C-alpha positions as CSV (number, residue, x, y, z in Angstrom):
1,X,123.7,23.9,-108.1
2,X,124.5,25.0,-104.6
3,X,121.5,26.5,-102.8
4,X,122.0,30.0,-101.3
5,X,121.2,28.8,-97.8
6,X,123.9,26.1,-97.9
7,X,127.1,26.7,-96.1
8,X,130.7,25.5,-96.9
9,X,131.7,22.9,-94.2
10,X,135.3,24.1,-94.5
11,X,134.3,27.7,-93.8
12,X,132.2,26.6,-90.8
13,X,135.2,24.7,-89.5
14,X,137.5,27.7,-89.9
15,X,134.9,29.9,-88.1
16,X,134.9,27.4,-85.3
17,X,138.7,27.5,-85.1
18,X,138.6,31.3,-85.1
19,X,136.1,31.4,-82.2
20,X,138.1,28.9,-80.2
21,X,141.4,30.7,-80.7
22,X,139.7,34.0,-79.8
23,X,138.4,32.6,-76.5
24,X,141.8,31.2,-75.6
25,X,143.5,34.5,-76.3
26,X,141.0,36.4,-74.2
27,X,142.6,34.8,-71.1
28,X,145.9,36.5,-72.0
29,X,145.0,40.2,-72.3
30,X,147.2,42.9,-73.7
31,X,148.7,43.7,-70.4
32,X,150.2,40.1,-70.4
33,X,151.9,40.9,-73.7
34,X,153.0,44.3,-72.5
35,X,154.8,42.6,-69.6
36,X,156.4,40.1,-71.9
37,X,157.6,42.9,-74.1
38,X,159.0,44.9,-71.2
39,X,160.8,42.0,-69.6
40,X,161.9,40.2,-72.8
41,X,159.9,37.3,-71.5
42,X,158.7,34.1,-73.3
43,X,155.0,33.3,-72.9
44,X,155.4,29.7,-71.8
45,X,151.9,29.4,-70.5
46,X,150.3,30.8,-73.6
47,X,152.3,28.5,-75.9
48,X,151.5,25.5,-73.8
49,X,147.8,26.3,-73.8
50,X,147.8,26.7,-77.6
51,X,149.6,23.4,-77.9
52,X,147.3,21.6,-75.5
53,X,144.3,22.9,-77.4
54,X,145.7,21.4,-80.6
55,X,146.2,24.7,-82.4
56,X,150.0,24.3,-82.9
57,X,149.4,20.7,-84.2
58,X,147.0,21.8,-86.9
59,X,149.3,20.7,-89.7
60,X,150.4,17.4,-88.2
61,X,148.4,14.4,-89.6
62,X,146.0,12.7,-87.3
63,X,148.1,9.5,-87.3
64,X,150.9,11.4,-85.5
65,X,148.6,13.0,-83.0
66,X,147.7,16.3,-84.9
67,X,144.6,17.7,-86.4
68,X,145.5,16.8,-90.0
69,X,144.3,20.2,-91.4
70,X,145.9,22.5,-93.8
71,X,147.7,25.9,-94.1
72,X,144.3,27.5,-94.6
73,X,143.3,26.5,-91.1
74,X,146.7,27.2,-89.7
75,X,146.5,30.7,-91.2
76,X,143.2,31.3,-89.3
77,X,144.9,30.4,-86.0
78,X,147.8,32.8,-86.6
79,X,145.5,35.6,-87.8
80,X,143.3,35.4,-84.7
81,X,146.3,35.3,-82.3
82,X,147.5,38.5,-83.8
83,X,144.1,40.2,-84.0
84,X,143.7,39.5,-80.2
85,X,146.8,41.7,-79.6
86,X,149.1,38.8,-79.0
87,X,152.5,38.2,-80.7
88,X,152.3,35.1,-82.9
89,X,156.0,35.3,-83.4
90,X,156.5,33.4,-80.2
91,X,155.2,30.1,-81.8
92,X,154.6,30.4,-85.5
93,X,157.7,28.5,-86.6
94,X,156.2,25.2,-85.4
95,X,153.5,25.7,-88.0
96,X,155.6,26.3,-91.1
97,X,158.5,24.1,-90.2
98,X,156.0,21.2,-90.3
99,X,155.9,21.6,-94.1
100,X,159.5,20.6,-94.5
101,X,159.2,17.6,-92.0
102,X,156.0,16.3,-93.4
103,X,157.0,16.5,-97.1
104,X,160.6,15.3,-96.7
105,X,161.0,13.4,-93.5
106,X,161.4,9.7,-93.4
107,X,158.8,7.6,-91.7
108,X,161.2,7.0,-88.8
109,X,161.7,10.7,-88.4
110,X,158.0,11.5,-88.5
111,X,157.2,8.7,-86.1
112,X,159.9,9.8,-83.7
113,X,159.2,13.5,-83.6
114,X,155.7,14.5,-84.8
115,X,153.7,12.8,-82.0
116,X,155.9,14.4,-79.3
117,X,155.6,17.8,-81.1
118,X,151.8,17.5,-81.3
119,X,151.6,16.6,-77.5
120,X,153.9,19.5,-76.6
121,X,156.7,17.2,-75.3
122,X,159.0,18.6,-77.9
123,X,159.0,22.1,-79.5
124,X,160.2,22.6,-83.0
125,X,160.4,26.4,-83.1
126,X,163.5,27.3,-85.0
127,X,164.7,27.5,-88.6
128,X,168.5,27.9,-89.0
129,X,169.0,29.5,-92.4
130,X,170.1,33.1,-92.3
131,X,173.8,34.0,-92.0
132,X,175.5,37.3,-91.2
133,X,177.5,37.5,-94.4
134,X,174.9,36.1,-96.9
135,X,171.5,37.3,-95.6
136,X,168.9,36.4,-98.2
137,X,171.4,35.0,-100.6
138,X,170.7,31.5,-99.2
139,X,172.6,29.6,-101.9
140,X,175.9,31.3,-100.8
141,X,175.7,30.3,-97.1
142,X,179.0,29.3,-95.6
143,X,178.0,27.0,-92.7
144,X,179.3,23.5,-93.6
145,X,178.4,20.0,-92.8
146,X,181.1,17.4,-93.4
147,X,180.3,13.8,-93.2
148,X,182.5,11.5,-91.1
149,X,181.3,8.0,-90.5
150,X,177.8,8.1,-89.0
151,X,177.9,11.8,-88.2
152,X,177.9,15.2,-89.9
153,X,180.2,17.8,-88.4
154,X,178.9,21.3,-88.5
155,X,181.0,24.5,-88.5
156,X,179.8,28.0,-89.2
157,X,177.5,30.7,-88.0
158,X,173.8,31.7,-88.2
159,X,172.1,35.0,-87.2
160,X,168.5,36.1,-86.4
161,X,167.5,32.6,-85.4
162,X,164.4,33.1,-83.3
163,X,163.1,31.1,-80.3
164,X,166.1,28.8,-80.3
165,X,166.4,29.2,-76.5
166,X,162.8,28.0,-76.2
167,X,163.0,25.1,-78.7
168,X,164.0,21.5,-78.4
169,X,164.6,21.0,-82.1
170,X,165.8,23.1,-85.0
171,X,166.0,22.7,-88.8
172,X,169.4,23.7,-90.0
173,X,170.5,24.3,-93.5
174,X,174.3,23.8,-94.2
175,X,176.5,23.2,-97.2
176,X,177.6,19.6,-97.8
177,X,179.2,20.1,-101.2
178,X,181.7,22.9,-102.2
179,X,179.8,25.5,-104.3
180,X,182.4,25.2,-107.1
181,X,181.5,21.5,-107.5
182,X,177.8,21.8,-108.1
183,X,175.8,22.2,-111.3
184,X,173.3,24.6,-109.9
185,X,173.5,27.3,-107.2
186,X,170.8,25.5,-105.3
187,X,172.6,22.2,-105.2
188,X,174.9,21.0,-102.4
189,X,172.9,22.2,-99.5
190,X,171.4,19.8,-96.9
191,X,168.9,20.2,-94.1
192,X,169.3,18.6,-90.7
193,X,167.1,18.1,-87.6
194,X,169.2,19.4,-84.7
195,X,168.6,18.3,-81.1
196,X,169.2,21.8,-79.5
197,X,169.5,20.7,-75.9
198,X,172.0,18.0,-76.8
199,X,174.0,20.4,-79.1
200,X,174.2,23.2,-76.6
201,X,177.7,23.3,-75.1
202,X,178.8,20.5,-77.4
203,X,179.6,22.5,-80.5
204,X,176.7,25.0,-80.4
205,X,176.9,28.4,-78.7
206,X,173.8,30.6,-78.5
207,X,174.1,34.4,-78.1
208,X,170.8,36.4,-77.7
209,X,170.4,39.6,-79.8
210,X,168.8,42.6,-78.2
211,X,166.5,44.0,-80.7
212,X,163.6,46.4,-81.4
213,X,160.9,43.7,-80.7
214,X,160.6,40.8,-78.4
215,X,161.3,38.1,-81.0
216,X,163.8,36.0,-79.0
217,X,166.3,36.2,-81.8
218,X,169.9,34.8,-81.4
219,X,173.2,34.4,-83.1
220,X,174.5,30.8,-83.3
221,X,178.1,29.6,-83.5
222,X,178.9,26.0,-84.6
223,X,182.3,24.5,-83.7
224,X,182.6,20.9,-84.7
225,X,179.0,20.1,-83.7
226,X,178.3,16.4,-84.4
227,X,174.9,15.5,-85.8
228,X,173.9,11.9,-86.4
229,X,173.6,11.1,-90.1
230,X,170.1,9.8,-89.5
231,X,169.1,13.4,-88.7
232,X,169.5,14.4,-92.4
233,X,166.1,15.6,-93.6
234,X,165.5,14.6,-97.2
235,X,168.4,13.9,-99.6
236,X,171.9,15.1,-99.1
237,X,172.5,18.1,-101.4
238,X,168.8,18.7,-102.0
239,X,168.2,20.7,-98.8
240,X,167.3,23.9,-100.6
241,X,164.0,22.3,-101.8
242,X,163.4,21.0,-98.3
243,X,163.7,24.5,-96.9
244,X,161.7,26.0,-99.7
245,X,158.6,24.0,-98.9
246,X,158.8,25.4,-95.4
247,X,159.4,28.9,-96.7
248,X,156.2,29.0,-98.8
249,X,154.2,28.0,-95.8
250,X,156.1,30.5,-93.7
251,X,155.2,33.3,-96.1
252,X,151.5,32.4,-96.1
253,X,151.3,32.2,-92.3
254,X,153.3,35.4,-91.8
255,X,150.9,37.1,-94.2
256,X,147.9,35.8,-92.2
257,X,149.5,37.3,-89.1
258,X,149.8,40.6,-90.8
259,X,146.2,40.4,-91.7
260,X,145.5,39.8,-88.0
261,X,147.7,42.8,-87.1
262,X,145.9,44.9,-89.7
263,X,142.5,44.0,-88.3
264,X,143.7,44.7,-84.8
265,X,144.8,48.2,-85.8
266,X,141.5,48.9,-87.6
267,X,139.5,47.6,-84.7
268,X,141.4,49.9,-82.4
269,X,141.3,52.9,-84.7
270,X,137.6,52.7,-85.5
271,X,136.6,52.2,-81.9
272,X,138.7,55.2,-80.8
273,X,137.4,57.3,-83.6
274,X,133.8,56.6,-82.4
275,X,134.5,57.3,-78.8
276,X,137.0,60.1,-78.8
277,X,135.4,63.6,-78.8
278,X,137.2,66.8,-79.7
279,X,135.4,70.1,-80.4
280,X,132.2,68.5,-79.1
281,X,132.1,65.8,-81.8
282,X,133.5,62.3,-82.3
283,X,136.7,62.5,-84.3
284,X,135.4,59.7,-86.5
285,X,132.7,62.1,-87.8
286,X,135.5,63.9,-89.7
287,X,136.3,62.5,-93.1
288,X,139.9,63.3,-92.5
289,X,139.9,60.7,-89.8
290,X,137.4,58.1,-91.2
291,X,138.7,57.9,-94.8
292,X,142.2,56.7,-93.9
293,X,140.8,54.0,-91.6
294,X,138.4,52.9,-94.4
295,X,141.2,52.8,-96.9
296,X,143.4,50.7,-94.6
297,X,140.4,48.4,-94.1
298,X,140.1,47.8,-97.9
299,X,143.9,47.1,-98.1
300,X,143.7,44.5,-95.4
301,X,140.7,42.8,-96.8
302,X,142.3,42.6,-100.3
303,X,145.5,41.1,-98.8
304,X,143.3,38.6,-96.9
305,X,142.0,37.3,-100.2
306,X,145.5,36.7,-101.5
307,X,146.4,34.9,-98.3
308,X,143.4,32.6,-98.8
309,X,144.4,31.9,-102.4
310,X,148.0,31.1,-101.6
311,X,146.9,28.8,-98.7
312,X,144.4,26.9,-100.9
313,X,147.1,26.3,-103.5
314,X,149.6,25.1,-100.9
315,X,147.1,22.7,-99.4
316,X,146.3,21.4,-102.9
317,X,149.9,20.6,-103.5
318,X,150.1,23.1,-106.3
319,X,152.9,25.6,-107.1
320,X,152.3,28.7,-104.9
321,X,155.6,30.5,-104.7
322,X,154.3,33.6,-106.5
323,X,151.1,33.7,-104.5
324,X,152.8,33.1,-101.2
325,X,155.2,36.0,-101.9
326,X,152.5,38.3,-103.1
327,X,150.4,37.5,-100.0
328,X,153.3,38.3,-97.7
329,X,154.1,41.5,-99.4
330,X,150.5,42.8,-99.7
331,X,149.6,41.8,-96.1
332,X,152.8,43.3,-94.6
333,X,152.2,46.6,-96.3
334,X,148.5,46.6,-95.4
335,X,149.3,45.9,-91.7
336,X,151.9,48.7,-91.6
337,X,149.5,51.1,-93.3
338,X,146.8,50.2,-90.8
339,X,149.2,50.6,-87.9
340,X,150.2,54.0,-89.2
341,X,146.5,55.1,-89.4
342,X,145.9,53.7,-85.9
343,X,148.8,55.7,-84.5
344,X,147.6,58.8,-86.3
345,X,144.0,58.3,-85.1
346,X,145.1,58.0,-81.5
347,X,147.5,60.9,-81.7
348,X,149.8,61.3,-78.7
349,X,148.1,58.5,-76.8
350,X,149.4,56.0,-79.4
351,X,152.9,56.4,-77.9
352,X,151.7,55.4,-74.4
353,X,152.5,51.8,-73.8
354,X,149.2,51.3,-71.9
355,X,147.4,51.7,-75.2
356,X,149.5,48.8,-76.6
357,X,149.5,50.2,-80.1
358,X,153.2,51.1,-80.2
359,X,154.2,47.5,-79.4
360,X,152.1,46.1,-82.2
361,X,153.4,48.9,-84.5
362,X,156.9,47.7,-83.9
363,X,156.1,44.1,-84.2
364,X,154.3,44.4,-87.6
365,X,157.1,46.5,-89.1
366,X,159.3,43.4,-89.1
367,X,157.4,41.7,-91.8
368,X,158.4,44.0,-94.6
369,X,161.9,42.8,-93.9
370,X,161.6,39.2,-92.7
371,X,161.3,36.5,-93.6
372,X,162.0,38.0,-97.0
373,X,162.3,41.7,-97.9
374,X,159.8,43.4,-100.2
375,X,162.5,44.2,-102.8
376,X,163.4,40.5,-103.1
377,X,159.7,39.6,-103.6
378,X,159.5,42.2,-106.4
379,X,162.6,40.8,-108.0
380,X,161.2,37.3,-107.8
381,X,157.9,38.4,-109.5
382,X,159.7,40.4,-112.2
383,X,161.9,37.5,-113.1
384,X,159.8,34.4,-112.6
385,X,156.3,35.8,-113.4
386,X,156.8,38.7,-115.7
387,X,159.8,37.1,-117.5
388,X,162.1,40.1,-117.1
389,X,165.9,39.8,-116.9
390,X,167.4,38.8,-113.5
391,X,168.1,42.0,-111.6
392,X,170.8,40.6,-109.3
């Protein structure tokens, strides 16, 4: 029997990670992120320091220069980054793309890339999946990869591909077999490791997209881009499974970021409610102010438990698709609710950029749409968990 005064070593380790990330983030205050948002800048110094401290190499095994930890620890990193007021979207892809490389990469690929990613020499920050005409219907994507000799030749288009201008490598999903010649919709897709710098101007064109948040998103155009056959990740035609492993990790980590956003909003709202006085009393003394904050707090805490469950299942190598999707949905909705409460608590001041709330409010709204919309999560759960007929 475990004694009450005994502590879980894993929890102690995660608490240490949280403290270290928090201290690092304190060097980059909210004014830093406000300037990045205003100028559409990329926080190179922040990302470098996170990398140098080992936080972006959490999932890389020790033999390749990483920390050899799990998604549970990675989630703690992302959560604390967001809770500090920073925007984890500038670097989170390196975390979840690791799942695909680690589970499906050859030994030669892992030896060639992972140590350099862990050291910061290379950045793997982009996931090339979404297309303008297919959106979330991944199995119908139209970008093709045709094999000729020792190369694959890529043609097509991608959209909403983030951080590609600040990444050395990208994972790209393309069709290698005509969809009319496959047994299942998920067959015939292949995943490739793309050297972005070598590809740029040699068959790859990048066009930035101006958007609501500073997510560094772009549209990509491929015109006879040659990729060495050795850059195929996993088996040809089995790329959907390669990407899916990365997607489950992505959902868990995005959910953790939303928990961090939610806690950021609750920290802000409760502090302001204690300090702000109207009619000679703190506004937080009014139940009409304190109850919504307390409700948002319970929603965020509940979502956090689902994030932990999904992360533990992923780290154990168990099926976690349902849990990862539920964690992402619950956390994104909780962070948005907390953001709305924080805005309402601050009143007109919430719209002033110097309070930083409106920036975070915009950033956290994304996650009810990306990387998968709430409606698609509900459809997945209805069909695959509740055994209802397919709705689309």
